MARROVO-129791 format. One record per residue: residue number from 1; residue in three letters; y, z, x of N, C-alpha, C in turn. Coordinates in Angstrom, 2 decimals. Each point is the difference from the previous one (the first is absolute). Last residue first. Layout:
{node NUM, 'ALA', {Y, Z, X}, {Y, Z, X}, {Y, Z, X}},
...
// end
This chain:
{node 179, 'UNK', {5.54, -3.65, 13.22}, {-1.37, -0.48, -0.19}, {-0.89, 0.85, 0.89}},
{node 178, 'UNK', {5.28, 0.50, -2.46}, {-0.93, 0.15, 1.12}, {-1.35, -0.60, -0.37}},
{node 177, 'UNK', {5.57, -0.55, -1.69}, {-1.43, 0.16, -0.31}, {-0.88, -0.01, 1.25}},
{node 176, 'UNK', {5.03, 1.75, -0.13}, {-0.63, -1.27, 0.32}, {-1.50, 0.18, -0.26}},
{node 175, 'UNK', {4.84, 2.62, -1.60}, {-1.45, 0.00, 0.21}, {-0.51, -1.41, 0.27}},
{node 174, 'UNK', {4.70, 1.04, -0.85}, {-0.46, 1.12, 0.83}, {-1.50, -0.02, 0.29}},
{node 173, 'UNK', {2.48, -3.15, -2.80}, {0.75, 0.02, 1.26}, {-0.53, 1.06, 0.95}},
{node 172, 'UNK', {-2.84, -2.84, -3.89}, {0.75, 1.22, 0.27}, {0.73, -0.12, 1.34}},
{node 171, 'UNK', {-2.75, -3.47, -1.74}, {0.37, 0.61, -1.27}, {0.90, 1.21, 0.20}},
{node 170, 'UNK', {-0.93, -4.76, 3.03}, {-0.07, 1.47, -0.04}, {0.46, 0.50, -1.36}},
{node 169, 'UNK', {-2.39, -4.85, 1.01}, {1.31, 0.63, -0.15}, {-0.17, 1.51, -0.12}},
{node 168, 'UNK', {-3.63, -3.07, 2.69}, {0.41, 0.42, -1.34}, {1.36, 0.66, 0.01}},
{node 167, 'UNK', {-2.57, -1.52, 3.89}, {0.57, -1.13, -0.72}, {0.53, 0.37, -1.38}},
{node 166, 'UNK', {-2.35, 3.01, 2.97}, {1.29, -0.31, 0.61}, {0.72, -1.13, -0.75}},
{node 165, 'UNK', {-4.49, 1.33, -1.02}, {1.01, 0.87, -0.62}, {1.40, -0.25, 0.57}},
{node 164, 'UNK', {-3.90, -2.20, 1.81}, {0.41, -0.55, -1.29}, {1.12, 0.83, -0.63}},
{node 163, 'UNK', {-2.00, 1.52, 4.04}, {0.73, -1.24, 0.22}, {0.55, -0.56, -1.31}},
{node 162, 'UNK', {-2.79, 3.70, -0.25}, {1.24, 0.41, 0.69}, {0.87, -1.23, 0.21}},
{node 161, 'UNK', {-4.27, -0.78, -1.69}, {0.91, 0.53, -1.02}, {1.31, 0.49, 0.61}},
{node 160, 'UNK', {-3.41, -1.56, 2.90}, {0.47, -1.10, -0.84}, {0.98, 0.48, -1.06}},
{node 159, 'UNK', {-2.12, 3.19, 2.78}, {0.96, -0.80, 0.77}, {0.56, -1.14, -0.84}},
{node 158, 'UNK', {-3.43, 2.57, -1.92}, {1.21, 0.81, 0.17}, {1.07, -0.81, 0.73}},
{node 157, 'UNK', {-4.25, -1.85, -0.40}, {0.74, -0.12, -1.26}, {1.28, 0.84, 0.05}},
{node 156, 'UNK', {-2.87, 0.27, 3.73}, {0.51, -1.36, -0.14}, {0.85, -0.13, -1.26}},
{node 155, 'UNK', {-2.27, 4.04, 0.76}, {1.11, -0.14, 0.95}, {0.64, -1.39, -0.11}},
{node 154, 'UNK', {-3.87, 0.81, -2.55}, {1.12, 0.81, -0.49}, {1.21, -0.13, 0.91}},
{node 153, 'UNK', {-4.08, -2.02, 1.28}, {0.61, -0.74, -1.11}, {1.22, 0.75, -0.54}},
{node 152, 'UNK', {-2.51, 2.18, 3.29}, {0.66, -1.18, 0.57}, {0.70, -0.80, -1.09}},
{node 151, 'UNK', {-2.59, 3.75, -1.38}, {1.19, 0.39, 0.76}, {0.75, -1.20, 0.56}},
{node 150, 'UNK', {-4.31, 0.30, -2.59}, {1.22, -0.56, -0.61}, {1.27, 0.30, 0.79}},
{node 149, 'UNK', {-4.52, 1.65, 1.00}, {0.04, -1.44, 0.21}, {1.28, -0.64, -0.53}},
{node 148, 'UNK', {0.59, 5.05, 0.36}, {-1.27, -0.68, 0.28}, {0.20, -1.47, 0.29}},
{node 147, 'UNK', {4.01, 1.87, -2.70}, {-0.87, 0.67, 0.96}, {-1.27, -0.81, 0.21}},
{node 146, 'UNK', {4.05, -0.04, -3.39}, {0.23, -0.53, 1.35}, {-0.83, 0.77, 1.03}},
{node 145, 'UNK', {0.95, 0.17, -5.08}, {-1.34, -0.34, 0.49}, {0.06, -0.58, 1.41}},
{node 144, 'UNK', {4.60, -0.49, -2.35}, {-1.02, 1.01, -0.22}, {-1.34, -0.50, 0.54}},
{node 143, 'UNK', {5.50, -0.86, 0.61}, {-1.26, -0.73, 0.14}, {-1.09, 1.07, -0.01}},
{node 142, 'UNK', {5.13, 0.08, -2.09}, {-1.03, 0.71, 0.75}, {-1.28, -0.83, 0.00}},
{node 141, 'UNK', {5.64, -0.32, -0.89}, {-1.24, -0.75, -0.14}, {-1.02, 0.70, 0.88}},
{node 140, 'UNK', {4.95, 1.42, -2.44}, {-1.00, 0.22, 1.04}, {-1.20, -0.86, -0.32}},
{node 139, 'UNK', {3.70, -0.35, -2.68}, {0.70, 0.81, 1.00}, {-0.91, 0.25, 1.20}},
{node 138, 'UNK', {-0.05, -4.19, -3.85}, {-0.66, 1.11, 0.69}, {0.93, 0.69, 0.99}},
{node 137, 'UNK', {0.88, -4.05, -2.70}, {0.33, 1.26, -0.66}, {-0.53, 1.21, 0.76}},
{node 136, 'UNK', {-0.84, -4.61, 1.23}, {1.40, 0.31, 0.26}, {0.45, 1.29, -0.69}},
{node 135, 'UNK', {-4.48, -1.55, -0.61}, {0.25, 0.26, 1.42}, {1.44, 0.40, 0.25}},
{node 134, 'UNK', {-1.46, -1.38, -4.39}, {-0.41, 1.35, 0.37}, {0.30, 0.34, 1.46}},
{node 133, 'UNK', {2.32, -4.24, -1.34}, {-0.65, 0.83, -1.00}, {-0.31, 1.36, 0.59}},
{node 132, 'UNK', {0.27, -5.00, 2.49}, {0.92, 0.90, -0.68}, {-0.76, 0.79, -1.05}},
{node 131, 'UNK', {-2.09, -1.89, 4.62}, {0.13, -0.31, -1.42}, {0.94, 1.01, -0.63}},
{node 130, 'UNK', {-1.53, 0.11, 4.59}, {1.35, -0.42, -0.31}, {0.17, -0.46, -1.43}},
{node 129, 'UNK', {-4.22, 1.59, 1.86}, {1.01, 1.03, 0.19}, {1.40, -0.44, -0.37}},
{node 128, 'UNK', {-3.79, -2.96, 0.04}, {-0.10, 0.93, -1.12}, {1.14, 1.01, 0.06}},
{node 127, 'UNK', {-0.41, -2.89, 3.59}, {0.50, -0.72, -1.16}, {-0.06, 0.87, -1.25}},
{node 126, 'UNK', {-1.91, 1.50, 4.07}, {1.46, 0.17, -0.04}, {0.60, -0.70, -1.21}},
{node 125, 'UNK', {-5.00, 1.02, -0.81}, {0.68, -0.28, 1.24}, {1.51, 0.17, -0.17}},
{node 124, 'UNK', {-4.34, 2.61, -2.60}, {0.77, -1.24, 0.05}, {0.68, -0.18, 1.33}},
{node 123, 'UNK', {-2.84, 3.83, -1.11}, {0.96, -0.16, -1.09}, {0.82, -1.27, 0.04}},
{node 122, 'UNK', {-3.81, 2.72, 2.45}, {-0.16, -1.42, -0.35}, {0.94, -0.35, -1.14}},
{node 121, 'UNK', {-0.07, 4.46, 1.59}, {0.18, -0.84, 1.18}, {-0.15, -1.50, -0.28}},
{node 120, 'UNK', {1.69, 3.02, -4.04}, {-1.18, 0.05, 0.85}, {0.22, -0.91, 1.21}},
{node 119, 'UNK', {3.99, 2.62, -2.75}, {-0.71, -1.27, 0.18}, {-1.24, 0.21, 0.84}},
{node 118, 'UNK', {4.24, 2.66, -3.09}, {-1.22, 0.16, 0.80}, {-0.71, -1.34, 0.06}},
{node 117, 'UNK', {5.24, 1.81, -1.00}, {-0.97, -1.07, -0.26}, {-1.16, 0.19, 0.96}},
{node 116, 'UNK', {4.18, 3.26, -2.15}, {-0.94, -0.28, 1.08}, {-0.97, -1.08, -0.45}},
{node 115, 'UNK', {5.10, 2.38, -1.24}, {-1.05, -0.90, -0.50}, {-0.85, -0.45, 1.17}},
{node 114, 'UNK', {3.63, 4.33, -1.35}, {-0.58, -0.88, 1.01}, {-1.14, -0.80, -0.62}},
{node 113, 'UNK', {2.71, 2.78, -2.71}, {0.82, 0.09, 1.22}, {-0.51, -0.94, 1.09}},
{node 112, 'UNK', {-0.72, -1.11, -5.37}, {-0.42, 0.96, 1.03}, {0.97, 0.00, 1.19}},
{node 111, 'UNK', {0.09, -2.97, -3.91}, {-0.22, 1.31, -0.59}, {-0.23, 1.09, 1.04}},
{node 110, 'UNK', {0.52, -4.87, 0.68}, {1.26, 0.50, -0.54}, {-0.12, 1.40, -0.60}},
{node 109, 'UNK', {-3.81, -2.31, 1.75}, {0.96, 0.12, 1.10}, {1.34, 0.56, -0.46}},
{node 108, 'UNK', {-3.75, -1.22, -2.93}, {0.06, 1.39, 0.44}, {1.05, 0.20, 1.10}},
{node 107, 'UNK', {-1.22, -4.33, -1.67}, {0.96, 0.70, -0.88}, {0.18, 1.45, 0.43}},
{node 106, 'UNK', {-2.88, -3.80, 1.84}, {0.88, 0.88, 0.77}, {1.05, 0.70, -0.86}},
{node 105, 'UNK', {-3.84, -3.86, -0.05}, {-0.24, 1.36, -0.48}, {0.84, 0.99, 0.79}},
{node 104, 'UNK', {-0.54, -4.98, 0.59}, {1.05, 0.44, -0.93}, {-0.21, 1.43, -0.53}},
{node 103, 'UNK', {-2.91, -2.68, 3.09}, {1.34, -0.06, 0.56}, {1.07, 0.62, -0.92}},
{node 102, 'UNK', {-5.17, 1.66, -0.55}, {0.63, -1.25, 0.39}, {1.42, 0.14, 0.48}},
{node 101, 'UNK', {-3.15, 3.50, -1.76}, {-0.88, -1.16, 0.14}, {0.71, -1.27, 0.44}},
{node 100, 'UNK', {0.79, 5.29, -1.42}, {-0.02, -0.58, 1.33}, {-0.88, -1.20, 0.19}},
{node 99, 'UNK', {1.16, 3.95, -3.21}, {-1.14, -0.89, -0.18}, {-0.21, -0.76, 1.30}},
{node 98, 'UNK', {2.55, 4.38, 0.98}, {0.14, -1.11, -0.94}, {-1.32, -0.74, -0.16}},
{node 97, 'UNK', {1.44, 5.20, 1.33}, {-0.87, -1.09, 0.43}, {0.07, -1.11, -1.04}},
{node 96, 'UNK', {3.15, 4.39, 1.53}, {-0.29, -0.94, -1.07}, {-0.80, -1.14, 0.58}},
{node 95, 'UNK', {1.43, 5.43, 1.18}, {-0.54, -1.25, 0.52}, {-0.35, -0.89, -1.18}},
{node 94, 'UNK', {3.19, 4.59, 1.18}, {-0.61, -0.80, -1.05}, {-0.40, -1.34, 0.62}},
{node 93, 'UNK', {1.55, 5.35, 1.50}, {-0.38, -1.34, 0.45}, {-0.69, -0.71, -1.15}},
{node 92, 'UNK', {1.59, 4.32, -0.71}, {1.03, -0.45, 0.94}, {-0.33, -1.34, 0.63}},
{node 91, 'UNK', {-0.99, 2.78, -4.81}, {-0.68, -0.78, 1.03}, {1.05, -0.58, 0.92}},
{node 90, 'UNK', {0.86, 2.66, -4.07}, {-0.11, 0.69, 1.29}, {-0.75, -0.75, 1.08}},
{node 89, 'UNK', {1.37, -1.27, -4.68}, {-1.12, 0.94, 0.00}, {-0.24, 0.66, 1.34}},
{node 88, 'UNK', {3.28, -3.43, -0.62}, {0.41, 1.16, -0.80}, {-1.07, 1.07, -0.06}},
{node 87, 'UNK', {-1.05, -4.07, 2.10}, {1.02, 0.70, 0.79}, {0.47, 1.26, -0.73}},
{node 86, 'UNK', {-2.92, -2.76, -2.34}, {-0.69, 0.64, 1.13}, {0.98, 0.77, 0.87}},
{node 85, 'UNK', {1.79, -2.55, -3.52}, {-0.75, 1.15, -0.52}, {-0.73, 0.74, 1.12}},
{node 84, 'UNK', {2.21, -4.04, 1.07}, {0.96, 1.06, -0.29}, {-0.68, 1.26, -0.54}},
{node 83, 'UNK', {-2.65, -3.84, 0.70}, {0.49, 0.51, 1.29}, {0.94, 1.18, -0.24}},
{node 82, 'UNK', {-1.42, -2.34, -3.76}, {-1.08, 0.85, 0.53}, {0.39, 0.59, 1.36}},
{node 81, 'UNK', {2.86, -3.16, -2.01}, {0.07, 1.28, -0.70}, {-1.06, 0.97, 0.51}},
{node 80, 'UNK', {-0.08, -4.39, 1.69}, {1.22, 0.68, 0.45}, {0.13, 1.38, -0.66}},
{node 79, 'UNK', {-3.58, -2.84, -1.38}, {-0.18, 0.56, 1.34}, {1.23, 0.77, 0.46}},
{node 78, 'UNK', {-1.20, -2.52, -4.30}, {0.54, 1.36, 0.09}, {-0.14, 0.63, 1.39}},
{node 77, 'UNK', {-1.57, -4.45, -1.23}, {1.31, 0.05, -0.65}, {0.66, 1.36, 0.19}},
{node 76, 'UNK', {-3.47, -1.39, 3.75}, {-0.04, 0.07, -1.46}, {1.42, 0.04, -0.54}},
{node 75, 'UNK', {-1.51, -2.62, 4.65}, {0.13, 1.36, -0.51}, {-0.15, -0.01, -1.53}},
{node 74, 'UNK', {-0.04, -4.01, 2.79}, {-0.87, 0.93, 0.70}, {0.07, 1.44, -0.46}},
{node 73, 'UNK', {2.13, -4.34, -1.61}, {0.71, 0.64, 1.10}, {-0.80, 1.05, 0.72}},
{node 72, 'UNK', {-0.41, -1.44, -5.42}, {-0.05, -0.70, 1.28}, {0.76, 0.79, 1.07}},
{node 71, 'UNK', {-2.76, 1.42, -4.76}, {1.28, 0.04, 0.71}, {-0.17, -0.69, 1.35}},
{node 70, 'UNK', {-3.62, 0.82, -3.22}, {0.69, -1.28, -0.03}, {1.34, -0.03, 0.69}},
{node 69, 'UNK', {-2.87, 3.90, -0.15}, {0.19, -0.43, -1.39}, {0.86, -1.26, -0.09}},
{node 68, 'UNK', {-1.62, 3.00, 3.83}, {1.25, -0.77, -0.09}, {0.34, -0.37, -1.43}},
{node 67, 'UNK', {-2.81, 4.55, 1.30}, {-0.17, -1.45, -0.13}, {1.35, -0.71, -0.09}},
{node 66, 'UNK', {-1.29, 4.79, 2.65}, {0.58, -0.57, -1.21}, {-0.23, -1.50, -0.04}},
{node 65, 'UNK', {-1.38, 5.18, 2.69}, {-0.17, -1.46, -0.11}, {0.57, -0.48, -1.34}},
{node 64, 'UNK', {0.90, 4.49, 3.10}, {0.09, -0.56, -1.35}, {-0.18, -1.51, 0.05}},
{node 63, 'UNK', {-0.45, 5.01, 3.01}, {-0.24, -1.45, 0.01}, {-0.05, -0.49, -1.43}},
{node 62, 'UNK', {1.67, 4.44, 3.33}, {-0.17, -0.47, -1.37}, {-0.15, -1.52, 0.07}},
{node 61, 'UNK', {-0.14, 4.75, 3.49}, {0.09, -1.44, -0.25}, {-0.27, -0.29, -1.47}},
{node 60, 'UNK', {-0.45, 4.26, 2.38}, {1.38, -0.42, 0.24}, {0.19, -1.50, -0.19}},
{node 59, 'UNK', {-4.28, 2.19, -0.41}, {0.87, 0.67, -0.97}, {1.48, -0.39, 0.18}},
{node 58, 'UNK', {-4.53, -2.96, 1.13}, {1.01, 0.81, 0.67}, {0.97, 0.57, -1.03}},
{node 57, 'UNK', {-3.60, -3.22, -0.78}, {-0.41, 1.41, -0.12}, {1.03, 0.95, 0.60}},
{node 56, 'UNK', {0.52, -4.76, 0.23}, {-0.03, 0.33, -1.43}, {-0.43, 1.45, -0.25}},
{node 55, 'UNK', {-0.02, -1.85, 4.41}, {1.36, 0.23, -0.46}, {0.02, 0.41, -1.48}},
{node 54, 'UNK', {-4.13, -1.25, 1.90}, {0.50, 1.26, 0.59}, {1.39, 0.34, -0.52}},
{node 53, 'UNK', {-1.92, -4.13, -1.44}, {-0.75, 1.15, -0.49}, {0.51, 1.32, 0.56}},
{node 52, 'UNK', {1.39, -5.05, -0.45}, {0.80, 1.13, 0.50}, {-0.66, 1.31, -0.39}},
{node 51, 'UNK', {-1.47, -4.33, -1.41}, {0.07, -0.17, 1.45}, {0.79, 1.14, 0.66}},
{node 50, 'UNK', {-0.48, -0.31, -4.73}, {-1.35, 0.20, 0.54}, {-0.03, -0.18, 1.51}},
{node 49, 'UNK', {3.95, -0.85, -2.59}, {-0.22, 1.43, 0.21}, {-1.37, 0.27, 0.60}},
{node 48, 'UNK', {1.32, -4.42, -1.40}, {0.55, 0.41, 1.29}, {-0.26, 1.47, 0.31}},
{node 47, 'UNK', {-1.21, -2.76, -4.11}, {-0.96, 0.49, 0.98}, {0.56, 0.49, 1.31}},
{node 46, 'UNK', {1.16, -2.09, -4.75}, {0.61, 1.24, 0.48}, {-0.86, 0.67, 1.05}},
{node 45, 'UNK', {-0.55, -4.17, -3.00}, {-1.00, 0.86, 0.62}, {0.55, 1.37, 0.40}},
{node 44, 'UNK', {1.64, -3.13, -4.26}, {0.28, 0.17, 1.42}, {-1.03, 0.97, 0.57}},
{node 43, 'UNK', {1.18, -3.47, -4.80}, {-0.54, 1.17, 0.69}, {0.34, 0.01, 1.48}},
{node 42, 'UNK', {0.87, -3.50, -3.35}, {1.07, 1.00, 0.11}, {-0.44, 1.24, 0.75}},
{node 41, 'UNK', {-2.36, -4.37, -1.02}, {-0.30, 1.19, -0.80}, {1.13, 1.02, -0.02}},
{node 40, 'UNK', {0.68, -4.29, 2.21}, {-0.92, -0.26, -1.10}, {-0.18, 1.21, -0.90}},
{node 39, 'UNK', {2.52, 0.01, 4.06}, {0.76, -0.79, -0.97}, {-0.87, -0.33, -1.22}},
{node 38, 'UNK', {-0.36, 4.42, 3.30}, {-0.62, -1.28, -0.35}, {0.86, -0.74, -1.01}},
{node 37, 'UNK', {2.07, 3.47, 3.61}, {-0.64, -0.01, -1.31}, {-0.56, -1.39, -0.24}},
{node 36, 'UNK', {1.12, 2.86, 4.84}, {0.25, -1.12, -0.92}, {-0.74, 0.19, -1.32}},
{node 35, 'UNK', {1.81, 4.20, 2.96}, {-1.12, -0.95, -0.05}, {0.32, -1.13, -0.97}},
{node 34, 'UNK', {2.59, 4.24, 3.03}, {0.09, -0.99, -1.06}, {-1.15, -1.00, 0.13}},
{node 33, 'UNK', {1.45, 5.39, 1.53}, {-0.76, -1.20, 0.35}, {-0.01, -0.96, -1.19}},
{node 32, 'UNK', {2.66, 4.47, 2.09}, {0.01, -0.81, -1.22}, {-0.65, -1.33, 0.37}},
{node 31, 'UNK', {0.24, 5.25, 2.16}, {-0.39, -1.39, 0.19}, {-0.02, -0.68, -1.37}},
{node 30, 'UNK', {2.19, 4.69, 2.66}, {-0.38, -0.66, -1.24}, {-0.30, -1.46, 0.32}},
{node 29, 'UNK', {0.48, 5.03, 2.82}, {-0.09, -1.45, -0.02}, {-0.45, -0.50, -1.37}},
{node 28, 'UNK', {2.22, 4.38, 3.04}, {-0.63, -0.27, -1.29}, {0.09, -1.51, -0.20}},
{node 27, 'UNK', {-0.11, 2.86, 4.84}, {0.73, -0.83, -0.95}, {-0.79, -0.06, -1.31}},
{node 26, 'UNK', {-1.27, 2.27, 4.32}, {0.61, 0.75, -1.11}, {0.90, -0.82, -0.91}},
{node 25, 'UNK', {-3.02, -1.42, 3.66}, {1.31, 0.41, 0.52}, {0.85, 0.64, -1.10}},
{node 24, 'UNK', {-4.21, -1.75, -1.00}, {-0.29, 0.96, 1.06}, {1.28, 0.52, 0.63}},
{node 23, 'UNK', {0.30, -3.45, -3.16}, {-0.30, 1.29, -0.66}, {-0.37, 1.07, 1.03}},
{node 22, 'UNK', {0.84, -4.40, 1.62}, {1.20, 0.59, -0.58}, {-0.28, 1.35, -0.65}},
{node 21, 'UNK', {-3.61, -2.54, 1.69}, {0.83, 0.45, 1.11}, {1.26, 0.71, -0.53}},
{node 20, 'UNK', {-2.77, -2.06, -3.15}, {-0.63, 1.23, 0.54}, {0.82, 0.56, 1.16}},
{node 19, 'UNK', {1.39, -4.15, -1.77}, {0.21, 1.09, -0.96}, {-0.58, 1.31, 0.47}},
{node 18, 'UNK', {-0.85, -3.90, 2.50}, {1.40, 0.38, 0.13}, {0.31, 1.18, -0.92}},
{node 17, 'UNK', {-4.31, -1.91, -0.31}, {0.21, 0.63, 1.31}, {1.42, 0.53, 0.16}},
{node 16, 'UNK', {-1.01, -2.35, -4.01}, {-0.88, 1.17, 0.11}, {0.26, 0.74, 1.31}},
{node 15, 'UNK', {2.12, -4.15, -0.65}, {0.63, 1.07, -0.79}, {-0.82, 1.28, 0.07}},
{node 14, 'UNK', {-1.82, -3.84, 2.01}, {1.17, 0.44, 0.73}, {0.66, 1.18, -0.72}},
{node 13, 'UNK', {-3.47, -2.10, -2.21}, {-0.53, 0.76, 1.14}, {1.14, 0.54, 0.85}},
{node 12, 'UNK', {1.10, -2.88, -3.55}, {-0.48, 1.29, -0.51}, {-0.53, 0.88, 1.13}},
{node 11, 'UNK', {1.44, -4.41, 1.16}, {1.10, 0.80, -0.55}, {-0.48, 1.38, -0.44}},
{node 10, 'UNK', {-2.13, -4.10, 2.35}, {-0.24, 1.42, 0.25}, {1.08, 0.91, -0.54}},
{node 9, 'UNK', {-0.91, -4.98, -0.26}, {0.84, 0.41, 1.13}, {-0.19, 1.47, 0.34}},
{node 8, 'UNK', {-1.98, -2.65, -3.73}, {-0.79, 0.20, 1.22}, {0.81, 0.41, 1.21}},
{node 7, 'UNK', {2.55, -2.61, -3.79}, {-1.25, 0.73, -0.21}, {-0.79, 0.10, 1.31}},
{node 6, 'UNK', {5.19, -0.52, 0.75}, {-1.06, -0.75, -0.67}, {-1.24, 0.87, -0.25}},
{node 5, 'UNK', {4.81, 2.34, 0.09}, {-0.79, -0.79, 0.93}, {-1.10, -0.71, -0.75}},
{node 4, 'UNK', {4.03, 4.39, -0.31}, {-0.61, -1.18, -0.57}, {-0.77, -0.72, 1.09}},
{node 3, 'UNK', {2.98, 4.89, -1.32}, {-0.97, -0.67, 0.86}, {-0.60, -1.18, -0.74}},
{node 2, 'UNK', {4.49, 3.79, 0.04}, {-0.75, -1.02, -0.72}, {-0.93, -0.70, 0.97}},
{node 1, 'UNK', {2.54, 5.08, -0.21}, {-0.42, -1.15, 0.78}, {-0.76, -0.95, -0.90}},
// end
């Protein structure tokens, strides 16, 4: 599964919860988290693993943060090979968390079985949803943080994206993207 979304959408937190649910169901989970590299120093924080403390201690999980090193598209130059290595190593679920910062970070969509776009309730209006790029590549759009005071906003943005998705060309004859 490939996961992308804007900063603050809750990608790492979602992966922590989802990954724990999967390992409790006896799956072996690998997480390939991609962090941006500085164009000045070339360095990268590689901090996504710090948001997955429980999952990182789980014996049935493997978390590998990697820097982009200037690669565009939200992944690293070797993400596809890393996915294959994880599968070869016996991990039956591989989650790839992209850099996820805009309309063009969807290279992972061609590497995975399902591409999930995580959006916060304040993720824009219907006009944002019909922009070409990452939205039209998503197999699933998940409105995250849809609780408490944000529930009404989440329901509104869900309805707007459902409406907007009807305007996009279908990528598959058998799957219709869900919101």
